C-alpha positions, -999 to +999 in steps of 0.1 A: +034-418-527+063-392-522+043-364-540+012-369-517+037-369-487+052-338-501+019-319-506+007-330-471+041-315-456+037-284-476+001-279-463+013-285-429+039-261-432+014-232-445-011-238-416+015-233-393+032-204-407-005-187-406-010-192-366-016-161-350-026-150-320-057-120-317-068-121-280-098-095-284-126-108-307-158-097-320-188-116-333-189-122-372-222-135-370-252-131-348-257-157-331-219-164-328-214-199-329-187-215-310-179-254-299-148-276-289-142-305-313-161-331-288-194-312-293-188-307-331-187-347-334-214-351-312-195-364-283-200-355-244-178-325-238-167-311-202-148-282-215-157-251-201-154-217-217-161-180-207-165-147-226-147-120-207-147-084-213-119-070-237-099-055-213-102-081-187-071-099-172-087-136-180-069-153-154-083-129-124-116-119-137-148-135-136-164-143-170-194-124-185-211-159-197-199-193-195-208-220-217-201-260-218-187-278-250-207-252-273-234-226-276-249-200-302-240-168-285-266-137-291-253-101-286-280-072-283-272-038-280-286-021-246-276+011-248-238+014-246-237-023-233-239-054-247-265-081-236-246-116-243-268-149-238-265-186-247-279-215-232-305-196-210-278-174-194-270-139-198-243-114-191-233-078-198-204-065-219-195-028-207-194-005-234-184-027-263-191-060-282-155-067-282-146-098-257-119-124-251-125-160-247-113-181-218-110-218-209-113-231-173-083-255-169-091-268-135-105-237-117-081-215-132-091-190-163-067-192-193-067-170-226-062-184-258-026-197-268-032-193-304-053-191-334-056-199-372-082-184-396-099-215-412-123-199-434-128-168-452-164-162-436-151-157-400-145-192-388-112-194-364-096-225-347-085-211-310-061-232-289-060-231-250-036-247-229+004-255-232-001-283-255+015-309-232-013-333-235-039-308-227-044-288-255-081-274-261-095-264-295-124-242-300-140-233-332-158-200-331-174-177-358-153-144-348-137-113-362-101-104-349-099-069-335-070-046-333-036-062-346-033-100-353+002-108-340+019-139-358+032-163-333+068-173-342+077-211-350+105-227-330+138-231-345+135-266-342+104-270-363+121-251-392+151-272-389+130-304-389+109-294-419+140-285-441+159-318-429+125-335-439+124-319-473+162-326-476+158-364-470+131-363-496+151-350-523+180-369-514+161-401-516+145-396-550+181-386-565+190-422-553+158-440-567 
């Protein structure tokens, strides 16, 4: 029982330590697959996501392409630009295939707050929102462009984990 609990706590700590934030992405496959968790579980989703230019300010720019829940997004080069299409609509990325994801939070576009690599073949989990009951995850087959900066864990998370480990080892000595 305790060994399973210890293993799950170590796994959670390792995953939390691998949280990063990239911001600018490139497709890891063509078509790129992107979907929120509701869509993956074949439930109705009303989460609207957008693809923005890599240099755009997501909070004030218009998205190049939008989709609800999930989509297979294709990228086709047209001169120096790239045509991005999904679900019967299309847009153009100017001069590059790099882009940013955005999430429409009640009419306000937000960029991802964090991301974590899930698989070696390019699947990343991107998180949008503040985590105060409105955290929206998006699973996407993408490649981070530029430097991937790690998001530091708050000190309270480290103190909580070390105190849990301490309680487990003290409890084990008494048993």
